[in-house]
C-alpha angles and dihedrals in degrees: 000000000000119000110231100193092219092306104138100186097065089045091055091046090053092047090051093050093047092046093048089048089059098255123151101243119201125180117197128194134169097229132048091225092062090045092054091047092055091043089058092046093051092043089055086059088054093246117148108249133187128185111213130185097216142350104250100139135040110282122228124223097235094094142027110251123219118199138177110230143133096245108138104198135018136220143207119226116191091183094057093029091232131137121191116188124184132198088250090059089054098043095042089221112140112225119239119243090257118074101238094195091063095052100084094063091054092045095050090060091049097055095094107028115181092225096167125175121190107274095030116135117247134181122226109196095224101035107031134225119356139149123267110236109173149312110257137181116227130182112215120179089348097306122110124220138157120244134194110228115215123186120215133185114284114269090215127043113252092018124113118265118280118249128210121203108209116195109234092235089067095049092122084080090062125070132173108258112253115176120106123274127018109298127217115261115243130226118243106255093008123139097235095079094049090049092050090050092048093051092047091049090053092051091045093056090060092053092046090052091052092047092049092047091054090046093050092049090051094049091049095046118098103244130186118257108216120219123255118270118297126217087255089058090055090047091054092048094048090053090063106122096218138055109259114238118238090252092051092052094049091046092050089050091049093049092050091048090052092048092052092055121096096238124068119277120236107178129156119205115202123191140146118265112291096013096128104266092140092061089057089054091047091056096042091049091048090052091052093049090051087067093049094257127136124238129213116200112196119200129176100231138041090232089060090053089061093044095049091043090057092045095049094044090049093050093046095051108138094021123102095242123131114214125181136178120223117195142122087278090073119094114242090253094053091045091054091050092050093048089050090049090052091052098046093042096240090122115070102187128023122190114197150138123255085300084088088067092058117123093238092065113088118176117214094218114354113191106162137026117196115195116196118201092000094184090066095065119096125248095260091051090049090053089055089049091050089061092054092048094074098060112020132050112265125197114186124192127199135178088197102098113236110226119240092241091057092045089057092046096057100033109140093017097073117009112235137198125188120203106202103155117095116228115264117276093018115137127205113259110256103234126203124186119190148117120302107272127172093211091055092049093048093049092048093050093046091051091054095044091052090063092044092251133140133240135221112209111189120202113162101203116087093195094060100031094099090056089055090053091052091050092051091049089058093047096046108017092172093061122098108228134189136173133233128183139148096256093063124105107275096239092047090051093050091047092052094048093047091048090052090047090052091049098247093140139020111229127039110197106197148150120247089288083108092057096103133046105338106137115194106161092191093056106087105154123073123187117187118195119209091007091172088078096061131091119244095249090049091054090049093048092047091052088052089067090075132050093048095129134047093274119103108256131210130206122192117194105191126187132196109275093204097062126060114243117248116237091250093050090047091052092048094050091045090052094050091048095049096043101057100124121110113278093017089135089104094057094041086050100060094101115028104005094054092052090047089047090054093046088050093059101027106030130267095257088076095069092090092061091043088055091052101051103017128252103274096050090045091055091049088055090051089051092051093047093049090049090049092053094045097048102025088231118121103228114230109208085229089067096056114079090201092058104034117091116228119197115212114185116174128152094256131122099233121166142102106269115234091228089058095046112013097179110097091199092055092046090052090048092051092046090050093049092048091050090048094050116114099180141043089240091062091050091048089053091052091049091050092049092050091049091047095048105033107018134247113356116252118232098261090053092048089050090048090056090047091052090048089052091052089049093053090053092047093048092050089053090053097250122147096184134045102164131159110223113179106305094340131088107215115213118187142214094018133138114186127198120239094258091056089044089059090050090049091053092047100044098034107028115200094033120141133215113208106194093177092063096030091238139125125212109205114202119223119209117227114281125201093263097027112069109176096303137063111286107201114235093022096149091174085080089072099061088041091054091049089049089053091051091051095043101042111012102041096055091042091054094046091047092051090051 
């Protein structure tokens, strides 16, 4: 199969010749967006094209078939007269050994890992904040299960602490506490927890009202519906030097769909550092300019203005688009010319800092605002942005990962896209944490210089930065070294950064001014001095400055050897060292990034309430309040199958045996995901993953999945109890109509309906291995219980509706 190196014309010529020669021609791509683009290209050449979902019958040779699949490279078979071409054959990009398109599904499951260590704070929705102690196996009435043990404050002074044993099948009620400093532990049954929940709910209602107001104003505002893609748009996209990841393609498609609607777009794109968010902005801005609209691109720092300006101008080479950068680096004369160009419409795209929000800047016809690193703008700038949101399209980008819980809470208020797949050929940054050591620094710098690379050296004290430069000159006299910090003259600072970007010197010694957005593909070693003084998100963002090309990157986080590390600093450095894989932003985020992410969308004043009840429960409250405002219905937690607890007690040994899966953390994670599942498809996926990773499931694990399946059905029917008591199966709450009552008496003689307690006791006749009492390990009770739900509960629920 020839490699076309992104040249479309020879590809189309080959397709035509194969098709005319009577070959079956199949084109395969990983994303639907690429498939649609090639369908349009082939249709323009008047070739018959069909998109198919899978090849399950013999294909004819009267059309060219387009198919979504993960095939990397194609082939031509003269014997079978078949040609298969893939997107990799056209782009010439070799795929990495990992299948990038499969990554998102693994990542999504890893967003909220229950990585609990003994002593960690957890939140139980009914009982409040406690400490996780251990995961234990207990045998009760002959059946074995695993329980999470949580310790609460003592209910009586002088008595030992109370302990709660939580069955692992109700783990959706338990979340790891995220919310700032160490919280106070609650008492089981005490009033403090209920008061904290009540206060948080009150604050949440206010936020939900604001979100809904903004949403309603946006829906009512007359927006501009952009035209479908032009041939120029496709030309720009095909000139992209890399293979788009599956996430990038779906995000680009979502943004275009939003832009083509008649009401204003308000989408936030979240993705780890270096995951290709800028390319999405490049394409969205191009689309807006095609319709004669202007685009404002807001960035938080002047350095980013220069970087984006170079990127946009590079991508738009050959197209008649005028792009300018407006920042404090411009001379007054150039600034006046740019402002005039904005007003008379001669400038298409302007990239700038908050200066773009100034009152003296009037766009002739603004169609799109792109906000990069939205969380870094101040409150007053955000207020200005809020005003624009109601009548122009707004695309926000953030490297602060937005937690899944928050994403669910604001779904439909602000559209959201998460980019979780790393670009092809990117490697994780190798991360080293250790004491400051001159030998280590010298070796790291020499390694980078040997491959003609560059080095970031971060020292966050301006007063001692020159001393660091002198020390480095002694260690590596052959290296060319320069300094950058925020107290420098603006033009000097710009000149240093640009010179580093262009490769004029080897080591940039700087403060954290480089934390956001500086993209130097040739700089692949980062050394951070006194790393114990940085926040976790800062360390993560700094590490994002390297590893942006195909070269292996190194990050050294060094701490002062003469001072003992505080516990908090030790935890931070441990977290950054253990979460070095690509896309680990979500895990790194659990503490300070998630709270910042929430503050970003909901306002910083909420962090007090988040600290009281924990992040996950707080987000659930936001979700309920938004739903209440949208529908006018006050959601009772009993009505939401995700929130309601359902107790399933059957005489079955159901757990994941330690000998099958020894890691406590992984067992907890699987238990949590099972408890969180709301469909059979989710449970099937968990079973497949277990089989794939650890081998055939042992019987207790199969039974655990069967119980989880029963629980999903029961929750969807609104039950909170499915409990075997003696020879009765107790179902509650359940009211059954007379017709179903007659069926109950006929099919399950001896059953009882208890209207006073809204419950039904279904009698089970004696089975061969079940004589009047509970026979442990009687798995036949499971299919029987599911049969009862389908025979008695399902028709009762549908009748009541």
